[in-house]
C-alpha beads as a LAMMPS data file, in Angstrom:
LAMMPS data file: protein, C-alpha beads

353 atoms
352 bonds

1 atom types
1 bond types

-500.0 500.0 xlo xhi
-500.0 500.0 ylo yhi
-500.0 500.0 zlo zhi

Masses

1 110.0

Atoms # bond

1 1 1 -215.882 393.374 55.687
2 1 1 -215.362 390.836 58.554
3 1 1 -218.551 389.509 60.231
4 1 1 -218.638 390.397 64.049
5 1 1 -218.397 387.607 65.924
6 1 1 -220.811 387.005 68.709
7 1 1 -220.955 384.330 71.546
8 1 1 -223.842 381.547 71.420
9 1 1 -226.257 381.757 73.854
10 1 1 -225.990 379.126 76.624
11 1 1 -228.375 376.397 75.490
12 1 1 -231.336 376.394 77.689
13 1 1 -233.713 373.760 77.147
14 1 1 -236.528 374.715 74.414
15 1 1 -239.873 375.369 76.227
16 1 1 -242.975 373.630 75.120
17 1 1 -244.508 376.472 72.896
18 1 1 -247.416 374.565 72.417
19 1 1 -248.713 375.735 75.684
20 1 1 -248.048 379.338 74.609
21 1 1 -250.323 381.890 75.628
22 1 1 -249.705 384.331 72.824
23 1 1 -252.474 384.057 69.991
24 1 1 -249.662 383.845 66.937
25 1 1 -250.972 384.420 63.537
26 1 1 -251.133 380.736 62.444
27 1 1 -252.162 378.635 65.261
28 1 1 -251.568 375.794 63.097
29 1 1 -248.251 376.278 62.680
30 1 1 -245.206 375.054 65.470
31 1 1 -245.311 378.325 67.417
32 1 1 -242.120 380.692 65.911
33 1 1 -238.772 379.888 67.724
34 1 1 -238.367 382.601 71.149
35 1 1 -235.228 385.243 70.786
36 1 1 -233.069 384.944 73.846
37 1 1 -230.869 388.101 72.385
38 1 1 -229.477 389.976 69.744
39 1 1 -226.434 391.843 68.703
40 1 1 -225.777 393.638 65.750
41 1 1 -227.274 391.974 62.647
42 1 1 -227.768 388.720 64.517
43 1 1 -230.700 387.310 67.019
44 1 1 -229.628 384.533 69.326
45 1 1 -232.272 381.688 69.698
46 1 1 -232.943 380.347 73.233
47 1 1 -231.848 376.681 72.036
48 1 1 -228.359 378.966 70.656
49 1 1 -228.916 378.915 67.153
50 1 1 -227.794 382.612 65.334
51 1 1 -230.162 384.060 62.832
52 1 1 -228.730 386.462 60.916
53 1 1 -231.660 389.160 60.269
54 1 1 -230.570 390.128 56.794
55 1 1 -234.343 391.839 56.643
56 1 1 -234.211 393.647 59.436
57 1 1 -237.672 391.841 60.466
58 1 1 -239.916 393.465 58.148
59 1 1 -237.847 396.023 57.669
60 1 1 -237.661 397.857 60.816
61 1 1 -234.296 396.590 62.833
62 1 1 -232.033 399.811 60.967
63 1 1 -229.998 400.202 63.617
64 1 1 -228.968 396.969 64.885
65 1 1 -229.579 395.170 67.925
66 1 1 -227.746 396.532 71.307
67 1 1 -227.207 400.372 70.477
68 1 1 -225.390 400.921 73.764
69 1 1 -226.694 405.022 72.744
70 1 1 -230.079 404.269 72.041
71 1 1 -230.125 401.784 75.583
72 1 1 -228.606 404.449 77.403
73 1 1 -230.623 407.389 76.508
74 1 1 -234.005 405.162 77.158
75 1 1 -232.744 404.085 80.594
76 1 1 -232.117 408.173 81.052
77 1 1 -235.746 408.933 80.057
78 1 1 -237.115 406.834 82.402
79 1 1 -234.959 407.797 85.347
80 1 1 -236.427 411.182 84.700
81 1 1 -240.019 410.966 83.333
82 1 1 -241.712 407.700 81.371
83 1 1 -244.866 408.875 80.802
84 1 1 -247.292 411.686 80.208
85 1 1 -250.078 411.761 78.234
86 1 1 -250.229 414.042 75.166
87 1 1 -253.845 415.796 75.529
88 1 1 -252.314 417.327 78.484
89 1 1 -248.664 417.525 78.324
90 1 1 -245.560 417.304 76.097
91 1 1 -242.457 416.350 76.677
92 1 1 -238.986 417.408 75.508
93 1 1 -237.824 413.826 73.432
94 1 1 -241.094 414.017 71.521
95 1 1 -240.855 417.590 70.637
96 1 1 -236.740 417.078 69.423
97 1 1 -237.681 414.076 67.638
98 1 1 -240.576 415.616 65.886
99 1 1 -238.336 418.860 64.895
100 1 1 -235.607 417.128 63.662
101 1 1 -238.197 415.025 60.943
102 1 1 -239.898 418.141 60.063
103 1 1 -236.628 419.830 59.434
104 1 1 -235.353 417.125 57.071
105 1 1 -238.326 418.393 54.725
106 1 1 -236.692 421.177 54.029
107 1 1 -239.816 423.853 54.573
108 1 1 -242.167 421.257 52.923
109 1 1 -243.829 419.649 55.817
110 1 1 -244.775 421.870 58.412
111 1 1 -246.042 419.590 61.710
112 1 1 -245.909 416.259 62.733
113 1 1 -247.689 413.824 65.488
114 1 1 -246.307 410.801 67.304
115 1 1 -247.624 407.643 67.395
116 1 1 -246.995 403.609 67.928
117 1 1 -247.616 402.542 64.382
118 1 1 -247.641 402.861 60.770
119 1 1 -251.321 401.338 60.870
120 1 1 -252.005 403.991 63.559
121 1 1 -250.516 406.908 61.267
122 1 1 -252.629 406.014 58.404
123 1 1 -255.624 405.995 60.308
124 1 1 -254.298 409.432 61.339
125 1 1 -253.437 410.619 57.705
126 1 1 -257.494 409.497 57.030
127 1 1 -259.282 411.197 59.505
128 1 1 -256.909 414.411 58.969
129 1 1 -257.775 414.543 55.216
130 1 1 -261.631 414.102 56.187
131 1 1 -261.181 416.562 58.872
132 1 1 -259.246 419.069 56.066
133 1 1 -262.166 419.571 54.363
134 1 1 -264.764 419.649 56.861
135 1 1 -263.068 422.776 58.265
136 1 1 -263.086 424.330 55.002
137 1 1 -267.264 423.899 54.803
138 1 1 -267.323 420.419 53.126
139 1 1 -268.005 417.615 55.331
140 1 1 -269.618 415.088 53.029
141 1 1 -265.862 414.897 51.399
142 1 1 -264.959 411.614 52.693
143 1 1 -264.226 409.042 50.074
144 1 1 -260.506 408.121 49.052
145 1 1 -258.803 406.985 46.044
146 1 1 -256.029 404.156 46.631
147 1 1 -254.384 401.340 44.621
148 1 1 -255.059 398.064 43.865
149 1 1 -252.949 395.751 45.812
150 1 1 -251.301 398.135 48.065
151 1 1 -250.721 397.474 51.754
152 1 1 -251.774 400.340 54.061
153 1 1 -252.142 398.524 57.757
154 1 1 -254.395 396.310 59.147
155 1 1 -256.589 398.591 61.598
156 1 1 -260.081 399.112 59.734
157 1 1 -259.670 402.116 58.041
158 1 1 -256.241 401.335 56.356
159 1 1 -256.898 398.155 55.929
160 1 1 -259.943 399.833 53.630
161 1 1 -257.496 401.753 51.811
162 1 1 -255.240 398.365 51.016
163 1 1 -256.038 396.237 48.043
164 1 1 -254.424 393.125 49.040
165 1 1 -257.051 390.666 49.138
166 1 1 -255.421 388.081 51.641
167 1 1 -255.728 390.999 54.299
168 1 1 -259.208 392.079 53.363
169 1 1 -261.413 389.252 52.339
170 1 1 -261.764 388.018 56.498
171 1 1 -262.851 391.186 57.196
172 1 1 -264.975 392.493 54.055
173 1 1 -268.582 392.779 56.597
174 1 1 -266.345 395.365 58.425
175 1 1 -265.305 397.482 55.660
176 1 1 -267.193 400.615 54.448
177 1 1 -267.205 399.732 50.276
178 1 1 -268.322 402.909 48.908
179 1 1 -265.691 404.791 50.785
180 1 1 -262.617 403.675 48.841
181 1 1 -262.549 402.781 45.357
182 1 1 -259.127 401.679 43.507
183 1 1 -257.049 402.180 40.679
184 1 1 -254.327 400.383 39.004
185 1 1 -251.043 400.159 40.628
186 1 1 -247.498 400.962 38.691
187 1 1 -245.848 398.347 37.439
188 1 1 -243.587 398.430 34.730
189 1 1 -242.872 394.704 34.893
190 1 1 -246.762 393.719 34.467
191 1 1 -248.262 396.584 33.549
192 1 1 -247.150 398.341 30.288
193 1 1 -248.756 397.413 27.138
194 1 1 -246.391 395.899 24.230
195 1 1 -244.797 399.118 22.470
196 1 1 -245.665 401.863 25.518
197 1 1 -243.038 404.076 26.401
198 1 1 -242.457 404.756 30.063
199 1 1 -243.931 408.315 29.449
200 1 1 -247.196 406.729 27.661
201 1 1 -247.452 404.435 30.882
202 1 1 -247.546 407.319 33.160
203 1 1 -249.937 408.743 30.723
204 1 1 -253.031 406.494 31.018
205 1 1 -252.532 405.977 34.814
206 1 1 -252.918 409.712 35.493
207 1 1 -256.262 409.256 32.841
208 1 1 -257.339 406.580 34.944
209 1 1 -256.943 408.456 38.466
210 1 1 -258.530 411.280 36.344
211 1 1 -261.477 408.959 35.237
212 1 1 -262.182 407.777 38.868
213 1 1 -262.338 411.050 40.330
214 1 1 -264.817 412.224 38.065
215 1 1 -267.016 408.639 38.556
216 1 1 -266.715 409.027 41.779
217 1 1 -267.484 412.873 41.902
218 1 1 -264.497 415.243 43.021
219 1 1 -266.785 416.441 45.771
220 1 1 -267.044 413.088 47.111
221 1 1 -263.270 412.282 47.260
222 1 1 -260.973 413.783 50.039
223 1 1 -257.496 412.206 49.132
224 1 1 -255.385 410.132 46.812
225 1 1 -253.110 407.724 48.718
226 1 1 -249.793 405.928 47.482
227 1 1 -246.843 404.320 48.708
228 1 1 -244.068 406.207 47.356
229 1 1 -241.937 403.220 47.204
230 1 1 -244.455 399.754 47.284
231 1 1 -243.366 397.276 50.273
232 1 1 -244.948 394.068 50.492
233 1 1 -247.444 394.308 48.043
234 1 1 -245.411 394.955 44.811
235 1 1 -241.963 393.924 46.273
236 1 1 -240.035 397.643 46.676
237 1 1 -240.861 398.321 42.679
238 1 1 -240.671 401.627 42.541
239 1 1 -242.639 403.869 40.068
240 1 1 -242.067 405.065 36.946
241 1 1 -240.284 408.095 36.202
242 1 1 -242.616 411.134 36.621
243 1 1 -245.671 408.985 38.186
244 1 1 -245.985 411.013 40.907
245 1 1 -245.765 414.119 39.601
246 1 1 -248.239 413.157 37.312
247 1 1 -250.943 411.971 40.135
248 1 1 -250.033 415.082 42.137
249 1 1 -251.355 417.350 38.994
250 1 1 -254.627 415.384 38.922
251 1 1 -255.241 415.791 42.725
252 1 1 -254.617 419.398 42.181
253 1 1 -256.830 419.626 39.497
254 1 1 -259.599 418.092 41.365
255 1 1 -258.353 419.621 44.896
256 1 1 -257.852 416.247 46.695
257 1 1 -255.634 415.464 48.845
258 1 1 -252.181 413.685 48.206
259 1 1 -251.072 411.107 50.857
260 1 1 -248.010 409.737 50.505
261 1 1 -247.440 406.152 52.519
262 1 1 -243.926 406.269 53.491
263 1 1 -244.182 403.780 56.462
264 1 1 -242.088 401.040 54.341
265 1 1 -239.505 403.534 52.164
266 1 1 -239.185 406.689 54.422
267 1 1 -236.114 407.687 56.753
268 1 1 -233.668 407.462 54.213
269 1 1 -233.974 404.307 52.425
270 1 1 -233.845 406.300 49.160
271 1 1 -230.609 408.089 49.185
272 1 1 -232.712 411.045 50.226
273 1 1 -234.272 411.347 53.730
274 1 1 -237.865 411.276 52.353
275 1 1 -238.725 409.315 49.124
276 1 1 -241.067 412.056 47.336
277 1 1 -237.657 413.855 47.530
278 1 1 -236.463 411.831 44.735
279 1 1 -238.713 413.722 42.235
280 1 1 -239.744 416.831 44.808
281 1 1 -243.234 415.662 44.408
282 1 1 -244.474 417.358 48.011
283 1 1 -247.559 415.505 49.561
284 1 1 -250.288 417.000 51.664
285 1 1 -249.859 414.785 54.266
286 1 1 -247.621 411.947 54.812
287 1 1 -246.887 408.831 57.048
288 1 1 -243.000 407.164 58.283
289 1 1 -242.422 404.937 60.404
290 1 1 -239.841 401.774 60.214
291 1 1 -237.020 403.661 59.742
292 1 1 -237.871 406.156 62.977
293 1 1 -238.501 403.658 64.797
294 1 1 -235.665 401.256 64.001
295 1 1 -236.864 398.575 66.393
296 1 1 -235.897 399.960 70.107
297 1 1 -239.427 401.354 70.755
298 1 1 -242.756 401.662 68.941
299 1 1 -242.396 404.830 66.908
300 1 1 -244.515 406.278 63.996
301 1 1 -245.400 409.555 62.769
302 1 1 -247.762 411.605 60.686
303 1 1 -246.579 414.865 58.798
304 1 1 -248.952 417.471 57.602
305 1 1 -248.498 420.168 54.791
306 1 1 -248.890 423.947 55.974
307 1 1 -252.137 424.105 54.170
308 1 1 -253.727 421.398 55.875
309 1 1 -252.446 423.379 59.404
310 1 1 -253.718 426.383 58.375
311 1 1 -257.511 424.994 57.330
312 1 1 -257.777 423.797 61.232
313 1 1 -255.935 427.096 62.416
314 1 1 -258.797 429.284 60.223
315 1 1 -261.300 426.831 61.580
316 1 1 -262.231 425.017 64.636
317 1 1 -258.535 425.426 65.980
318 1 1 -258.854 421.192 67.144
319 1 1 -257.349 418.284 65.757
320 1 1 -259.241 415.703 67.984
321 1 1 -257.082 412.289 67.542
322 1 1 -254.786 410.641 69.540
323 1 1 -253.873 407.794 71.672
324 1 1 -252.625 406.892 75.215
325 1 1 -249.470 406.310 74.426
326 1 1 -248.834 409.313 71.585
327 1 1 -245.801 411.069 71.706
328 1 1 -244.760 408.717 74.478
329 1 1 -241.526 410.088 76.046
330 1 1 -239.489 406.720 76.704
331 1 1 -240.264 405.670 72.977
332 1 1 -239.177 409.426 71.506
333 1 1 -235.846 409.370 73.873
334 1 1 -234.800 406.024 72.051
335 1 1 -235.121 407.343 68.639
336 1 1 -234.355 411.113 69.148
337 1 1 -230.515 410.707 67.930
338 1 1 -231.271 408.928 64.878
339 1 1 -232.773 411.475 62.843
340 1 1 -229.180 413.601 63.359
341 1 1 -227.138 410.591 62.551
342 1 1 -229.450 409.416 59.528
343 1 1 -228.976 412.593 58.056
344 1 1 -225.005 412.985 58.127
345 1 1 -225.109 409.160 56.904
346 1 1 -227.246 410.225 54.042
347 1 1 -225.352 413.218 52.744
348 1 1 -221.738 411.195 53.167
349 1 1 -223.265 408.704 51.277
350 1 1 -224.736 410.641 48.734
351 1 1 -221.325 412.445 48.333
352 1 1 -219.685 409.223 48.210
353 1 1 -221.893 408.019 44.979

Bonds

1 1 1 2
2 1 2 3
3 1 3 4
4 1 4 5
5 1 5 6
6 1 6 7
7 1 7 8
8 1 8 9
9 1 9 10
10 1 10 11
11 1 11 12
12 1 12 13
13 1 13 14
14 1 14 15
15 1 15 16
16 1 16 17
17 1 17 18
18 1 18 19
19 1 19 20
20 1 20 21
21 1 21 22
22 1 22 23
23 1 23 24
24 1 24 25
25 1 25 26
26 1 26 27
27 1 27 28
28 1 28 29
29 1 29 30
30 1 30 31
31 1 31 32
32 1 32 33
33 1 33 34
34 1 34 35
35 1 35 36
36 1 36 37
37 1 37 38
38 1 38 39
39 1 39 40
40 1 40 41
41 1 41 42
42 1 42 43
43 1 43 44
44 1 44 45
45 1 45 46
46 1 46 47
47 1 47 48
48 1 48 49
49 1 49 50
50 1 50 51
51 1 51 52
52 1 52 53
53 1 53 54
54 1 54 55
55 1 55 56
56 1 56 57
57 1 57 58
58 1 58 59
59 1 59 60
60 1 60 61
61 1 61 62
62 1 62 63
63 1 63 64
64 1 64 65
65 1 65 66
66 1 66 67
67 1 67 68
68 1 68 69
69 1 69 70
70 1 70 71
71 1 71 72
72 1 72 73
73 1 73 74
74 1 74 75
75 1 75 76
76 1 76 77
77 1 77 78
78 1 78 79
79 1 79 80
80 1 80 81
81 1 81 82
82 1 82 83
83 1 83 84
84 1 84 85
85 1 85 86
86 1 86 87
87 1 87 88
88 1 88 89
89 1 89 90
90 1 90 91
91 1 91 92
92 1 92 93
93 1 93 94
94 1 94 95
95 1 95 96
96 1 96 97
97 1 97 98
98 1 98 99
99 1 99 100
100 1 100 101
101 1 101 102
102 1 102 103
103 1 103 104
104 1 104 105
105 1 105 106
106 1 106 107
107 1 107 108
108 1 108 109
109 1 109 110
110 1 110 111
111 1 111 112
112 1 112 113
113 1 113 114
114 1 114 115
115 1 115 116
116 1 116 117
117 1 117 118
118 1 118 119
119 1 119 120
120 1 120 121
121 1 121 122
122 1 122 123
123 1 123 124
124 1 124 125
125 1 125 126
126 1 126 127
127 1 127 128
128 1 128 129
129 1 129 130
130 1 130 131
131 1 131 132
132 1 132 133
133 1 133 134
134 1 134 135
135 1 135 136
136 1 136 137
137 1 137 138
138 1 138 139
139 1 139 140
140 1 140 141
141 1 141 142
142 1 142 143
143 1 143 144
144 1 144 145
145 1 145 146
146 1 146 147
147 1 147 148
148 1 148 149
149 1 149 150
150 1 150 151
151 1 151 152
152 1 152 153
153 1 153 154
154 1 154 155
155 1 155 156
156 1 156 157
157 1 157 158
158 1 158 159
159 1 159 160
160 1 160 161
161 1 161 162
162 1 162 163
163 1 163 164
164 1 164 165
165 1 165 166
166 1 166 167
167 1 167 168
168 1 168 169
169 1 169 170
170 1 170 171
171 1 171 172
172 1 172 173
173 1 173 174
174 1 174 175
175 1 175 176
176 1 176 177
177 1 177 178
178 1 178 179
179 1 179 180
180 1 180 181
181 1 181 182
182 1 182 183
183 1 183 184
184 1 184 185
185 1 185 186
186 1 186 187
187 1 187 188
188 1 188 189
189 1 189 190
190 1 190 191
191 1 191 192
192 1 192 193
193 1 193 194
194 1 194 195
195 1 195 196
196 1 196 197
197 1 197 198
198 1 198 199
199 1 199 200
200 1 200 201
201 1 201 202
202 1 202 203
203 1 203 204
204 1 204 205
205 1 205 206
206 1 206 207
207 1 207 208
208 1 208 209
209 1 209 210
210 1 210 211
211 1 211 212
212 1 212 213
213 1 213 214
214 1 214 215
215 1 215 216
216 1 216 217
217 1 217 218
218 1 218 219
219 1 219 220
220 1 220 221
221 1 221 222
222 1 222 223
223 1 223 224
224 1 224 225
225 1 225 226
226 1 226 227
227 1 227 228
228 1 228 229
229 1 229 230
230 1 230 231
231 1 231 232
232 1 232 233
233 1 233 234
234 1 234 235
235 1 235 236
236 1 236 237
237 1 237 238
238 1 238 239
239 1 239 240
240 1 240 241
241 1 241 242
242 1 242 243
243 1 243 244
244 1 244 245
245 1 245 246
246 1 246 247
247 1 247 248
248 1 248 249
249 1 249 250
250 1 250 251
251 1 251 252
252 1 252 253
253 1 253 254
254 1 254 255
255 1 255 256
256 1 256 257
257 1 257 258
258 1 258 259
259 1 259 260
260 1 260 261
261 1 261 262
262 1 262 263
263 1 263 264
264 1 264 265
265 1 265 266
266 1 266 267
267 1 267 268
268 1 268 269
269 1 269 270
270 1 270 271
271 1 271 272
272 1 272 273
273 1 273 274
274 1 274 275
275 1 275 276
276 1 276 277
277 1 277 278
278 1 278 279
279 1 279 280
280 1 280 281
281 1 281 282
282 1 282 283
283 1 283 284
284 1 284 285
285 1 285 286
286 1 286 287
287 1 287 288
288 1 288 289
289 1 289 290
290 1 290 291
291 1 291 292
292 1 292 293
293 1 293 294
294 1 294 295
295 1 295 296
296 1 296 297
297 1 297 298
298 1 298 299
299 1 299 300
300 1 300 301
301 1 301 302
302 1 302 303
303 1 303 304
304 1 304 305
305 1 305 306
306 1 306 307
307 1 307 308
308 1 308 309
309 1 309 310
310 1 310 311
311 1 311 312
312 1 312 313
313 1 313 314
314 1 314 315
315 1 315 316
316 1 316 317
317 1 317 318
318 1 318 319
319 1 319 320
320 1 320 321
321 1 321 322
322 1 322 323
323 1 323 324
324 1 324 325
325 1 325 326
326 1 326 327
327 1 327 328
328 1 328 329
329 1 329 330
330 1 330 331
331 1 331 332
332 1 332 333
333 1 333 334
334 1 334 335
335 1 335 336
336 1 336 337
337 1 337 338
338 1 338 339
339 1 339 340
340 1 340 341
341 1 341 342
342 1 342 343
343 1 343 344
344 1 344 345
345 1 345 346
346 1 346 347
347 1 347 348
348 1 348 349
349 1 349 350
350 1 350 351
351 1 351 352
352 1 352 353
């Protein structure tokens, strides 16, 4: 396929970025270059250089830059209504986006909430897991089991679930150490013993998780969380076949919830709309983000199983969580056409394969 030609931006004087007012991630380095525009898979810097953005940022800009259909949807929504507070009102773009994504679960998940980032979605999932058991009359069941080396976000709750030392270490005093414990990350390259079969490896990982539940006390743990496909923590490494079925069985044994973090790998990136559909291991709570938003607006979602909804419905009836920009109509308008397109594209690709 021919590489599209993108006219270079007119060269402009480079701004003295040493005077930037932004607190960039590393202030010992030269501030990053400024992007002037984008087209397709290319970014154009202010100095005229073009960058082929092969990784779509942190796996975000999957629609490419300059999608006219998306930008037109944003303009139309801003002309209609630019904001309403989700605590008091809903809006059509949010309703349509949630419906589109929930329908892709084929009836396996029931409801969704819309926020602005993957970290926020993981925070919401944590709170909902605790809320679930509180509604069932077990308010002290608030601990979590996660995987060593995992990455779930940079807010305090999501960071507490992350085993990535470089991100955790500076903030350890803020992380409640007894709330979360860790088990091994599945890694067929470095985690298997000599002579161990895949089935034996999966059984060993499941036994480790079961032992951790017993050590913590099952009535103290509300959920186990895992990335269905590991992202930055393990370089897109997939779990061995049968792994998620095995850990779901352990969670069910201890009546704990299974949270699958698909912020990185969800929304069609594994050939099915949701990565868990590969083995039909249905989560109680799921998070998605990067593939929903496509980079045009900050959009993430938490998807919820009906039994979790039923627990709230049979109790207080209140899900007391939200943010100022939850279900933002303009952000949702930017994305609401994409799920339908993605479903069609995934079906066509699978047929071709």
